[in-house]
Residue, then its C-alpha position, 0 to 999 in steps of 0.5 A: m531884643k538885641s542879641i550877641i554871641v561873644l567869642l571867647l578866646f580862652l576858657l572863661p569864668f563868668g557869673c550868671y545872674a538874672q540875665k538869659i545867658t546860654q552856653l553855646g560851647d566852651n568857647q562862646i555864649s550867647i546873651e539876650g538883653d535890652t542893653i549891653l555895656y562893656f567895662d575895662a578891668e578898672q570897671r570903667p565903661i568902654t566901647e564894644q571895639a575897645h573890648v574886642d581889642s583888649l581880649d585880643t591882647g590875651k591879657y584878659v578873660i571876661s566876667v558877665k553880670g546883668t539884669n533883665e534890662r541890661t548885660e554888663i561884660h567886664l574885663t578881668y585880668r588872667h590869672p597868673n600861674l601860681e609860681t609866678l606869685m611865689g616870692k613876691t611881696l605884698p605892699s605894706a598895708e593897714f585895714l581896720d577889722m569889724n571892731g575898728k581895730v587896726v590889722k597890719m600884715n606884718e604881726s605874725d611869722i605866717t599870715v593866711v590872707c583869705f580873700w572871700n565874699r558873702h555870696c560865696r558859699p564855698c568861702i563861708r564853709e572854708l572860713t568856718a573850718l579855718d576858724v576851727l583849725a586855727e586852734d591847731y596853728p597858734n603861730v598862724r594868723f588868719v585875716a579875712l578880707t572882703t569888699d562887702s561892707l561892715e553891715e553886709v558882713q554883721n548881717l551874714m554873720k547873724r543870719l548864719h549864726l557865725n562866730w569866727e572868733n579865731i579869724i580876723v574879719v576885714p570888711g570894706y577891703n579896698d582891693v590894694y593887693t590886686d596889682v600884685l596878685h590879680i586874683y578874682v577866684h573866690p575863696s583864694n588864700v595867699v600865705i605870707d611871712n612877716n616881711g610880706i613875702i608870699k610862701g604859698i597860694t591856693l584858689g577855689g577852696r583847696t583847704r587841704q593844699l592850704l593845710r599842707t603848706l602851713e604844716k610845712l611853713s609851721g616846721a620852718y619857724 
């Protein structure tokens, strides 16, 4: 068994899977495994030295994934300050919803773009709440983007008896907004106008903050 102590330069979010990962302090963890692999922010394999050099730039944090046989250490971009995202424009993009219908991001005065995945329980709770609240905001459209496949989303909704009739669910999301947002926390919500300009953003299931944003924007349209 090999062991490695990774010194973190920031307060790091990381996901623990089957791999044995021990928290040693706020800024370091101990990882035990047969194989340790390193990946850059584009999910390409890199050397350990390249990983260390990248951390030294201050542009990245790490997420840890693994099995009983190997550990994967992935670089991800640090989250920008929310204030720096306000006023930016999301790239023009089209998606397909679960019924194969084209979804454009400029078809409503206000659109809430929800980023989620099927493993995120807070995401599922939040989307279920927003599906109900959408009736109170008929001028707001809710588009839920997930990298999970159509089959995976269908199985989830069937297993948990979810309907989400007032939310447009888009499976197979291809990270087209990553270069602008650098958001890796789920759930996350980005509020845009019909020009794709960001008017609000919430991370980590802060639904009340999202609702305050909607109340403010709804009065402006």
